[in-house]
N, C-alpha and C positions, 0 to 999 in steps of 0.2 A: 554346399554349406559345410559339409563333413570335411571336405579337402582344405577349405579355408581355416577350419578350427584345428586341423591337424597341423598347417602351416604356422598357425599362431603359436601352438604348443612347441613345435620344433624350434622356432625362432626364439622364444623365451626360454627354454632349456639351453639352447646354444649360447645365447647371450649371458645368461646368469652362471653357467658352469665356467665359460671361459673367463669371465670378470672375476668370479670367486676364486678359481684356480689360480690366475695371476696374482691376485692380492695375497693367497696363502704362500706363494712361491715367493713373491717380492718381499713380504714381511718376514720370511724367514733369512733372507739374504741381507736386507737392510734393516735399519732400525724403524720399527713401526711408527714411532713418533716423527721420524723424518718423513714418512710417507703421507703424514698428515691424518692417519686413521684414528677415529676415536677408540678409546679403551673398550667400549662395547663390542666392537667387531673382532679385536684381536683375540685369537684362540690361545689358551693357555697350553703349556707343554704337557701338563698333566693328562691331558686328552690322549696323548700317544703312549702312555704307560701301557705296557703289555702288547704293544705293536711292534713291528720290526723297524719302526721310523724314529729317528731322533729329532727331526725337525719336520716342518710342514712343506719342505721344498718338493720332495718327490710326490707326496700326496696332491699337492697343488698342481704340479705338471701334469700328473695322470688325469686330475679332473679337468684341466683346461684342454689337454691334447686328445685324449681318448673320448671323454664323454662329450665334451664341447666339439671336438673334431667329427666325431660320428654324427652328432645331430646337425651340425653345419652341413655335412654331406648329405644326410637325408634331406634337409631343407632344399638344397640346391638341386638334387635330383629329382624331387617332386615338383620344384617350380619348372624345370626344364622338360617334365614329362617323359623322362627316360624310361625305357622298358623295365629297368631294375628297380623303379619306384611304382610298386603297386598299391593302388589305393582305390 
């Protein structure tokens, strides 16, 4: 039961972080209206004030690759019951 819950959480975090990161990165490269995104999900650039970033490209890629990639790897190793996946 606990392992199934862990797999569900890993899958949901992996899915949402990869999707959100790609949306952030693509919306900084392309016009958000061209992507068909509603204005409610478009992040204003004012949120980046005081940070080293000038657009959402790098934060989006970090979210998708690092957070999403690590959760995907954890999901796969847990599914395959590899020794590195302790649960």
